[in-house]
PASEBA-1860 file (N, C-alpha, C; in nm, 3 decimals):
! residues 224
1> MMQISFSD> 0.083/-0.121/0.000/0.000/0.000/0.000/0.086/0.126/0.000 ~ 0.031/0.231/-0.057/0.095/0.361/-0.056/0.109/0.414/0.087 ~ 0.218/0.484/0.113/0.232/0.556/0.239/0.155/0.687/0.226 ~ 0.073/0.718/0.324/-0.017/0.834/0.317/0.018/0.933/0.427 ~ 0.027/1.063/0.390/0.050/1.166/0.490/-0.030/1.290/0.453 ~ -0.038/1.384/0.547/-0.121/1.503/0.531/-0.043/1.628/0.573 ~ -0.067/1.739/0.504/-0.003/1.864/0.542/-0.076/1.928/0.660 ~ -0.010/2.019/0.728/-0.073/2.090/0.839/-0.192/2.172/0.791
9> EIRAAAPA> -0.184/2.226/0.668/-0.296/2.305/0.616/-0.421/2.220/0.600 ~ -0.405/2.096/0.556/-0.519/2.006/0.544/-0.574/1.971/0.681 ~ -0.486/1.945/0.777/-0.531/1.913/0.913/-0.616/2.026/0.971 ~ -0.574/2.150/0.946/-0.646/2.265/1.001/-0.778/2.289/0.929 ~ -0.779/2.272/0.797/-0.898/2.304/0.717/-1.003/2.194/0.721 ~ -0.960/2.069/0.742/-1.054/1.957/0.734/-1.030/1.859/0.849 ~ -1.059/1.901/0.971/-1.029/1.816/1.086/-1.111/1.687/1.090 ~ -1.226/1.684/1.021/-1.310/1.565/1.021/-1.276/1.470/0.906
17> LRVLVAEA> -1.175/1.503/0.827/-1.142/1.426/0.708/-1.105/1.281/0.742 ~ -1.161/1.191/0.661/-1.118/1.052/0.658/-1.088/1.018/0.512 ~ -0.988/0.939/0.488/-0.950/0.902/0.353/-0.952/0.750/0.339 ~ -1.017/0.703/0.235/-1.014/0.562/0.201/-0.924/0.546/0.079 ~ -0.824/0.461/0.089/-0.735/0.432/-0.024/-0.754/0.286/-0.062 ~ -0.781/0.262/-0.190/-0.801/0.126/-0.241/-0.703/0.098/-0.353 ~ -0.653/-0.022/-0.357/-0.566/-0.067/-0.466/-0.614/-0.204/-0.513 ~ -0.597/-0.231/-0.642/-0.640/-0.360/-0.696/-0.572/-0.388/-0.828
25> EVTNSPTP> -0.557/-0.516/-0.858/-0.519/-0.560/-0.991/-0.647/-0.564/-1.074 ~ -0.647/-0.503/-1.191/-0.771/-0.489/-1.269/-0.747/-0.517/-1.417 ~ -0.858/-0.536/-1.487/-0.859/-0.541/-1.633/-0.959/-0.437/-1.680 ~ -0.912/-0.332/-1.745/-1.001/-0.226/-1.791/-1.050/-0.259/-1.931 ~ -1.162/-0.198/-1.969/-1.223/-0.224/-2.100/-1.323/-0.114/-2.128 ~ -1.375/-0.106/-2.252/-1.488/-0.017/-2.274/-1.602/-0.053/-2.178 ~ -1.677/0.047/-2.136/-1.781/0.026/-2.036/-1.881/-0.080/-2.078 ~ -1.898/-0.188/-2.000/-1.996/-0.291/-2.032/-2.139/-0.237/-2.026
33> DALWQELT> -2.228/-0.300/-2.101/-2.367/-0.255/-2.103/-2.431/-0.259/-1.964 ~ -2.399/-0.361/-1.885/-2.460/-0.373/-1.753/-2.419/-0.258/-1.662 ~ -2.292/-0.218/-1.667/-2.246/-0.104/-1.588/-2.310/0.024/-1.637 ~ -2.318/0.040/-1.768/-2.381/0.161/-1.822/-2.528/0.170/-1.779 ~ -2.595/0.055/-1.770/-2.735/0.055/-1.725/-2.743/0.098/-1.578 ~ -2.650/0.050/-1.495/-2.649/0.093/-1.355/-2.626/0.243/-1.344 ~ -2.537/0.295/-1.426/-2.508/0.438/-1.424/-2.628/0.518/-1.473 ~ -2.692/0.469/-1.579/-2.812/0.534/-1.632/-2.924/0.535/-1.529
41> DACAEMAG> -2.941/0.424/-1.458/-3.044/0.416/-1.355/-3.017/0.514/-1.242 ~ -2.890/0.526/-1.202/-2.855/0.620/-1.095/-2.886/0.764/-1.137 ~ -2.857/0.796/-1.263/-2.888/0.931/-1.314/-3.038/0.954/-1.315 ~ -3.116/0.854/-1.357/-3.261/0.868/-1.366/-3.322/0.891/-1.228 ~ -3.266/0.827/-1.125/-3.317/0.844/-0.990/-3.297/0.987/-0.939 ~ -3.199/1.056/-0.995/-3.170/1.191/-0.950/-3.243/1.297/-1.032 ~ -3.308/1.255/-1.140/-3.363/1.351/-1.236/-3.467/1.445/-1.174 ~ -3.536/1.401/-1.070/-3.638/1.487/-1.010/-3.589/1.575/-0.898
49> MPIEAVNK> -3.460/1.567/-0.864/-3.405/1.648/-0.756/-3.392/1.794/-0.799 ~ -3.432/1.889/-0.714/-3.410/2.031/-0.748/-3.260/2.058/-0.760 ~ -3.221/2.137/-0.860/-3.080/2.164/-0.882/-3.014/2.227/-0.760 ~ -3.092/2.307/-0.687/-3.034/2.374/-0.569/-3.009/2.278/-0.453 ~ -3.063/2.155/-0.464/-3.043/2.056/-0.358/-2.913/1.978/-0.375 ~ -2.852/1.987/-0.493/-2.733/1.905/-0.520/-2.621/1.938/-0.423 ~ -2.590/2.066/-0.406/-2.476/2.099/-0.319/-2.512/2.093/-0.171 ~ -2.637/2.051/-0.140/-2.676/2.029/-0.001/-2.658/1.882/0.038
57> RPAIAATR> -2.629/1.793/-0.058/-2.601/1.655/-0.021/-2.484/1.654/0.078 ~ -2.492/1.575/0.184/-2.392/1.586/0.292/-2.247/1.578/0.245 ~ -2.214/1.480/0.161/-2.074/1.463/0.119/-2.028/1.579/0.032 ~ -2.117/1.629/-0.054/-2.082/1.741/-0.141/-2.068/1.868/-0.058 ~ -2.161/1.890/0.035/-2.153/2.009/0.121/-2.024/2.010/0.202 ~ -1.982/1.892/0.251/-1.860/1.883/0.330/-1.736/1.912/0.244 ~ -1.737/1.865/0.119/-1.626/1.893/0.029/-1.619/2.042/-0.002 ~ -1.734/2.103/-0.027/-1.737/2.246/-0.054/-1.686/2.326/0.067
65> AAYKALGK> -1.720/2.282/0.187/-1.673/2.351/0.307/-1.520/2.344/0.318 ~ -1.463/2.229/0.279/-1.317/2.217/0.280/-1.254/2.311/0.179 ~ -1.315/2.324/0.061/-1.265/2.419/-0.039/-1.261/2.560/0.019 ~ -1.371/2.600/0.082/-1.378/2.735/0.137/-1.274/2.756/0.245 ~ -1.253/2.654/0.330/-1.154/2.665/0.437/-1.012/2.678/0.382 ~ -0.989/2.623/0.263/-0.857/2.632/0.200/-0.844/2.753/0.108 ~ -0.954/2.830/0.092/-0.949/2.952/0.014/-0.990/2.938/-0.131 ~ -1.067/2.831/-0.165/-1.109/2.808/-0.303/-1.260/2.825/-0.314
73> DPNRYRPS> -1.307/2.887/-0.421/-1.450/2.907/-0.444/-1.508/2.782/-0.508 ~ -1.593/2.706/-0.436/-1.647/2.583/-0.493/-1.751/2.605/-0.603 ~ -1.796/2.728/-0.621/-1.888/2.756/-0.732/-1.812/2.774/-0.864 ~ -1.686/2.815/-0.856/-1.604/2.828/-0.976/-1.530/2.699/-1.009 ~ -1.494/2.625/-0.905/-1.420/2.500/-0.920/-1.498/2.390/-0.848 ~ -1.602/2.342/-0.915/-1.691/2.247/-0.849/-1.622/2.113/-0.825 ~ -1.649/2.051/-0.711/-1.605/1.913/-0.692/-1.667/1.824/-0.801 ~ -1.594/1.722/-0.843/-1.640/1.640/-0.956/-1.772/1.570/-0.926
81> AEALCRRA> -1.795/1.527/-0.801/-1.921/1.461/-0.768/-2.038/1.558/-0.786 ~ -2.018/1.683/-0.748/-2.123/1.784/-0.766/-2.150/1.807/-0.914 ~ -2.045/1.816/-0.995/-2.063/1.836/-1.138/-2.139/1.719/-1.201 ~ -2.106/1.596/-1.160/-2.176/1.478/-1.211/-2.323/1.481/-1.172 ~ -2.350/1.512/-1.046/-2.488/1.515/-0.998/-2.569/1.624/-1.069 ~ -2.509/1.736/-1.094/-2.579/1.844/-1.165/-2.616/1.799/-1.306 ~ -2.526/1.728/-1.373/-2.559/1.675/-1.507/-2.677/1.579/-1.499 ~ -2.674/1.492/-1.398/-2.783/1.395/-1.384/-2.917/1.464/-1.358
89> VKGLELYR> -2.916/1.562/-1.268/-3.039/1.635/-1.234/-3.094/1.707/-1.356 ~ -3.005/1.759/-1.440/-3.048/1.830/-1.561/-3.089/1.736/-1.674 ~ -3.070/1.606/-1.652/-3.105/1.510/-1.756/-3.004/1.501/-1.868 ~ -2.880/1.545/-1.842/-2.775/1.539/-1.944/-2.701/1.406/-1.932 ~ -2.686/1.334/-2.041/-2.622/1.204/-2.038/-2.473/1.220/-2.010 ~ -2.420/1.127/-1.932/-2.276/1.126/-1.907/-2.204/1.067/-2.028 ~ -2.073/1.092/-2.034/-1.993/1.035/-2.142/-1.958/0.890/-2.109 ~ -1.978/0.801/-2.203/-1.946/0.660/-2.182/-1.799/0.639/-2.218
97> TTALVDLI> -1.721/0.590/-2.123/-1.577/0.582/-2.145/-1.525/0.440/-2.123 ~ -1.465/0.416/-2.006/-1.415/0.283/-1.975/-1.476/0.235/-1.844 ~ -1.462/0.106/-1.818/-1.522/0.048/-1.698/-1.474/0.116/-1.571 ~ -1.343/0.140/-1.560/-1.290/0.200/-1.438/-1.342/0.342/-1.417 ~ -1.342/0.421/-1.523/-1.392/0.558/-1.511/-1.539/0.559/-1.474 ~ -1.618/0.475/-1.540/-1.762/0.481/-1.519/-1.805/0.416/-1.388 ~ -1.732/0.319/-1.338/-1.769/0.265/-1.207/-1.735/0.366/-1.097 ~ -1.629/0.445/-1.117/-1.599/0.552/-1.022/-1.707/0.660/-1.030
105> NLLSLRSG> -1.753/0.692/-1.151/-1.864/0.787/-1.164/-1.988/0.737/-1.091 ~ -2.016/0.608/-1.102/-2.132/0.552/-1.033/-2.115/0.562/-0.881 ~ -1.997/0.531/-0.831/-1.970/0.546/-0.688/-1.990/0.690/-0.643 ~ -1.947/0.786/-0.724/-1.961/0.927/-0.690/-2.108/0.969/-0.687 ~ -2.185/0.924/-0.785/-2.327/0.958/-0.788/-2.399/0.902/-0.667 ~ -2.368/0.779/-0.631/-2.437/0.714/-0.519/-2.398/0.773/-0.385 ~ -2.271/0.814/-0.370/-2.221/0.857/-0.239/-2.208/1.007/-0.222 ~ -2.189/1.080/-0.332/-2.161/1.223/-0.325/-2.014/1.256/-0.305
113> HSIGGFDA> -1.928/1.154/-0.299/-1.785/1.177/-0.281/-1.715/1.195/-0.416 ~ -1.622/1.288/-0.421/-1.537/1.306/-0.538/-1.419/1.210/-0.524 ~ -1.404/1.120/-0.620/-1.313/1.007/-0.605/-1.200/1.017/-0.707 ~ -1.077/0.999/-0.659/-0.962/0.998/-0.747/-0.934/0.857/-0.795 ~ -0.914/0.841/-0.926/-0.881/0.711/-0.982/-0.755/0.724/-1.066 ~ -0.652/0.644/-1.035/-0.522/0.660/-1.098/-0.467/0.527/-1.148 ~ -0.388/0.534/-1.255/-0.310/0.419/-1.298/-0.191/0.410/-1.203 ~ -0.190/0.308/-1.118/-0.087/0.299/-1.015/0.054/0.292/-1.073
121> DAVQGSAL> 0.067/0.238/-1.195/0.199/0.228/-1.255/0.252/0.362/-1.303 ~ 0.164/0.463/-1.311/0.207/0.597/-1.353/0.239/0.687/-1.234 ~ 0.208/0.639/-1.114/0.236/0.717/-0.993/0.384/0.703/-0.959 ~ 0.448/0.816/-0.928/0.591/0.820/-0.899/0.615/0.797/-0.749 ~ 0.695/0.698/-0.716/0.728/0.672/-0.577/0.623/0.585/-0.508 ~ 0.641/0.571/-0.377/0.554/0.484/-0.299/0.479/0.559/-0.190 ~ 0.471/0.693/-0.203/0.405/0.773/-0.101/0.318/0.881/-0.166 ~ 0.206/0.909/-0.102/0.119/1.019/-0.143/0.098/1.112/-0.024
129> RLGRGCAG> 0.093/1.242/-0.053/0.069/1.341/0.051/-0.044/1.433/0.007 ~ -0.139/1.455/0.095/-0.250/1.545/0.066/-0.218/1.681/0.125 ~ -0.215/1.782/0.038/-0.186/1.917/0.082/-0.271/2.019/0.008 ~ -0.233/2.145/0.019/-0.305/2.255/-0.046/-0.231/2.295/-0.172 ~ -0.305/2.316/-0.281/-0.245/2.360/-0.405/-0.181/2.496/-0.392 ~ -0.069/2.516/-0.460/0.007/2.642/-0.453/-0.018/2.729/-0.577 ~ 0.003/2.857/-0.563/-0.009/2.950/-0.675/0.092/2.914/-0.782 ~ 0.046/2.905/-0.907/0.134/2.878/-1.018/0.180/2.734/-1.030
137> EPYEAIGR> 0.130/2.647/-0.946/0.174/2.506/-0.951/0.122/2.441/-1.079 ~ 0.210/2.381/-1.159/0.164/2.320/-1.285/0.076/2.198/-1.259 ~ -0.033/2.190/-1.336/-0.126/2.078/-1.318/-0.208/2.064/-1.445 ~ -0.186/1.954/-1.516/-0.256/1.929/-1.643/-0.378/1.841/-1.615 ~ -0.494/1.904/-1.602/-0.616/1.831/-1.571/-0.665/1.753/-1.692 ~ -0.727/1.639/-1.666/-0.777/1.554/-1.774/-0.885/1.628/-1.853 ~ -0.861/1.647/-1.982/-0.959/1.710/-2.069/-0.980/1.858/-2.047 ~ -0.899/1.920/-1.962/-0.919/2.062/-1.929/-0.795/2.146/-1.948
145> GQLNIEGL> -0.681/2.084/-1.971/-0.557/2.159/-1.981/-0.511/2.206/-1.845 ~ -0.434/2.315/-1.841/-0.380/2.366/-1.715/-0.494/2.413/-1.623 ~ -0.493/2.362/-1.501/-0.595/2.396/-1.401/-0.529/2.473/-1.287 ~ -0.593/2.581/-1.246/-0.546/2.659/-1.132/-0.583/2.584/-1.004 ~ -0.487/2.515/-0.944/-0.517/2.433/-0.827/-0.486/2.504/-0.696 ~ -0.450/2.633/-0.701/-0.424/2.706/-0.577/-0.546/2.698/-0.486 ~ -0.529/2.652/-0.364/-0.639/2.643/-0.269/-0.719/2.515/-0.277 ~ -0.690/2.427/-0.373/-0.758/2.299/-0.380/-0.684/2.195/-0.296
153> PVWRDAAG> -0.756/2.097/-0.240/-0.686/1.983/-0.180/-0.619/1.903/-0.293 ~ -0.491/1.874/-0.280/-0.415/1.809/-0.387/-0.338/1.688/-0.333 ~ -0.358/1.575/-0.398/-0.272/1.459/-0.373/-0.146/1.474/-0.459 ~ -0.030/1.458/-0.396/0.097/1.468/-0.468/0.178/1.339/-0.452 ~ 0.239/1.298/-0.562/0.337/1.190/-0.554/0.476/1.253/-0.561 ~ 0.579/1.174/-0.591/0.716/1.226/-0.591/0.739/1.329/-0.700 ~ 0.653/1.333/-0.803/0.673/1.424/-0.915/0.579/1.544/-0.913 ~ 0.481/1.546/-0.821/0.387/1.658/-0.818/0.243/1.613/-0.803
161> GIGTPTSD> 0.151/1.706/-0.830/0.009/1.679/-0.811/-0.046/1.573/-0.905 ~ -0.127/1.483/-0.849/-0.192/1.382/-0.934/-0.344/1.388/-0.926 ~ -0.399/1.447/-0.818/-0.544/1.446/-0.807/-0.598/1.554/-0.717 ~ -0.712/1.610/-0.757/-0.790/1.701/-0.674/-0.936/1.658/-0.685 ~ -1.023/1.702/-0.593/-1.164/1.666/-0.607/-1.230/1.727/-0.731 ~ -1.167/1.828/-0.791/-1.222/1.888/-0.912/-1.183/1.811/-1.037 ~ -1.058/1.768/-1.046/-1.012/1.693/-1.163/-0.881/1.623/-1.131 ~ -0.866/1.503/-1.187/-0.738/1.432/-1.175/-0.641/1.481/-1.282
169> NDRTKMSE> -0.514/1.445/-1.264/-0.408/1.489/-1.355/-0.394/1.392/-1.473 ~ -0.370/1.448/-1.590/-0.354/1.367/-1.710/-0.238/1.269/-1.698 ~ -0.136/1.306/-1.621/-0.015/1.223/-1.611/-0.043/1.084/-1.555 ~ -0.139/1.073/-1.465/-0.165/0.946/-1.397/-0.305/0.891/-1.429 ~ -0.364/0.937/-1.539/-0.500/0.896/-1.570/-0.507/0.747/-1.608 ~ -0.625/0.691/-1.589/-0.651/0.552/-1.624/-0.677/0.540/-1.773 ~ -0.637/0.427/-1.830/-0.663/0.399/-1.971/-0.702/0.252/-1.984 ~ -0.728/0.208/-2.107/-0.766/0.069/-2.127/-0.651/-0.027/-2.099
177> TTSRLLMT> -0.529/0.026/-2.090/-0.414/-0.060/-2.058/-0.384/-0.064/-1.908 ~ -0.459/0.011/-1.828/-0.435/0.013/-1.684/-0.457/-0.126/-1.625 ~ -0.358/-0.174/-1.553/-0.370/-0.306/-1.490/-0.362/-0.299/-1.337 ~ -0.319/-0.184/-1.285/-0.315/-0.165/-1.140/-0.384/-0.032/-1.107 ~ -0.491/-0.041/-1.028/-0.571/0.076/-0.993/-0.534/0.127/-0.854 ~ -0.524/0.259/-0.844/-0.512/0.327/-0.715/-0.629/0.423/-0.705 ~ -0.703/0.415/-0.596/-0.822/0.500/-0.579/-0.814/0.571/-0.444 ~ -0.846/0.700/-0.443/-0.851/0.777/-0.319/-0.990/0.837/-0.302
185> VNIYGPSE> -1.045/0.824/-0.183/-1.178/0.880/-0.153/-1.161/0.971/-0.032 ~ -1.173/1.101/-0.055/-1.163/1.199/0.054/-1.302/1.220/0.112 ~ -1.320/1.185/0.237/-1.450/1.196/0.304/-1.437/1.310/0.406 ~ -1.490/1.426/0.371/-1.465/1.546/0.449/-1.560/1.566/0.566 ~ -1.664/1.485/0.573/-1.761/1.500/0.681/-1.871/1.398/0.667 ~ -1.994/1.435/0.701/-2.105/1.340/0.694/-2.124/1.283/0.554 ~ -2.176/1.162/0.549/-2.198/1.095/0.421/-2.334/1.028/0.421 ~ -2.395/1.014/0.303/-2.522/0.943/0.291/-2.501/0.792/0.296
193> MDSEAFEA> -2.379/0.748/0.279/-2.350/0.605/0.272/-2.243/0.572/0.377 ~ -2.273/0.477/0.467/-2.173/0.444/0.567/-2.056/0.370/0.503 ~ -1.946/0.361/0.577/-1.822/0.308/0.519/-1.836/0.164/0.474 ~ -1.910/0.083/0.549/-1.926/-0.058/0.511/-2.003/-0.070/0.381 ~ -2.111/0.008/0.366/-2.190/0.003/0.244/-2.109/0.053/0.125 ~ -2.030/0.159/0.146/-1.949/0.212/0.038/-1.846/0.110/-0.008 ~ -1.775/0.050/0.087/-1.671/-0.046/0.050/-1.731/-0.170/-0.015 ~ -1.851/-0.210/0.028/-1.917/-0.325/-0.035/-1.952/-0.293/-0.180
201> LLERLLTA> -2.003/-0.172/-0.204/-2.035/-0.132/-0.341/-1.909/-0.122/-0.425 ~ -1.804/-0.064/-0.368/-1.676/-0.053/-0.438/-1.625/-0.190/-0.481 ~ -1.624/-0.285/-0.390/-1.572/-0.418/-0.422/-1.660/-0.489/-0.523 ~ -1.793/-0.473/-0.511/-1.882/-0.536/-0.610/-1.857/-0.483/-0.750 ~ -1.847/-0.352/-0.764/-1.828/-0.292/-0.895/-1.693/-0.329/-0.955 ~ -1.589/-0.324/-0.873/-1.456/-0.359/-0.923/-1.449/-0.505/-0.967 ~ -1.512/-0.593/-0.890/-1.509/-0.735/-0.922/-1.592/-0.765/-1.047 ~ -1.713/-0.706/-1.052/-1.805/-0.737/-1.161/-1.761/-0.677/-1.294
209> YAGAREIT> -1.705/-0.556/-1.291/-1.682/-0.484/-1.416/-1.535/-0.461/-1.451 ~ -1.445/-0.491/-1.358/-1.302/-0.474/-1.388/-1.222/-0.597/-1.350 ~ -1.291/-0.708/-1.325/-1.222/-0.832/-1.293/-1.119/-0.817/-1.183 ~ -1.150/-0.735/-1.082/-1.051/-0.698/-0.981/-1.003/-0.818/-0.899 ~ -0.875/-0.817/-0.871/-0.811/-0.919/-0.789/-0.727/-0.849/-0.682 ~ -0.715/-0.913/-0.569/-0.632/-0.860/-0.460/-0.670/-0.716/-0.425 ~ -0.798/-0.693/-0.401/-0.844/-0.561/-0.360/-0.803/-0.537/-0.215 ~ -0.735/-0.426/-0.191/-0.699/-0.387/-0.055/-0.749/-0.246/-0.028
217> THSYSPVP> -0.801/-0.223/0.092/-0.850/-0.091/0.131/-0.796/-0.057/0.270 ~ -0.760/0.071/0.288/-0.715/0.119/0.418/-0.773/0.258/0.440 ~ -0.803/0.289/0.564/-0.856/0.420/0.601/-0.752/0.500/0.679 ~ -0.753/0.631/0.657/-0.658/0.720/0.722/-0.729/0.846/0.769 ~ -0.672/0.911/0.869/-0.723/1.039/0.916/-0.605/1.130/0.946 ~ -0.615/1.259/0.909/-0.504/1.350/0.938/-0.494/1.387/1.085 ~ -0.603/1.365/1.161/-0.604/1.399/1.302/-0.616/1.269/1.382 ~ -0.514/1.233/1.459/-0.516/1.108/1.536/-0.637/1.101/1.630
END
């Protein structure tokens, strides 16, 4: 497992933070029809929710509070789970990509957590540290180009930032050749799904749709 640590800024801004880190051997592929149906059903269930209720979901509200505590405007840089939920509420179809990407999207829709998914073989070193993004720090977001990560919670490996709740980095993104998955779930406060239910859903989706083997999960907190 990756060695996990936290900066003092994260400890101060998010004292209730818990982090779930999962690793697994996987086989990625274009999204199977059964997974796409589960994702479509999850979107349909949200279609009647008022748009103003999306950022009131406990996990999303807690993530937004962490952004504000770190000095980032969550209305300009929405957490990815909030952006996904807003698309679902508006009836906009999600993009169909690969099994790993779409099962993480399904987990985010169900839980409200913004989840980082990385190709473990692209991660530099054996340690990750969660800290605050710095002014001018280079960060190539997937499909977005350079992202201003100042004030965002940022996971960094030995080479720099790899993930934020707004967008993961292109350098460590998952592809159809990904065979080792690294997943980070930042839980900033209350959640609609307890940890046992979340981990059960995570393991079911990874096993059913990514042929996952040797799934390991560990929880961490910045405050002992």
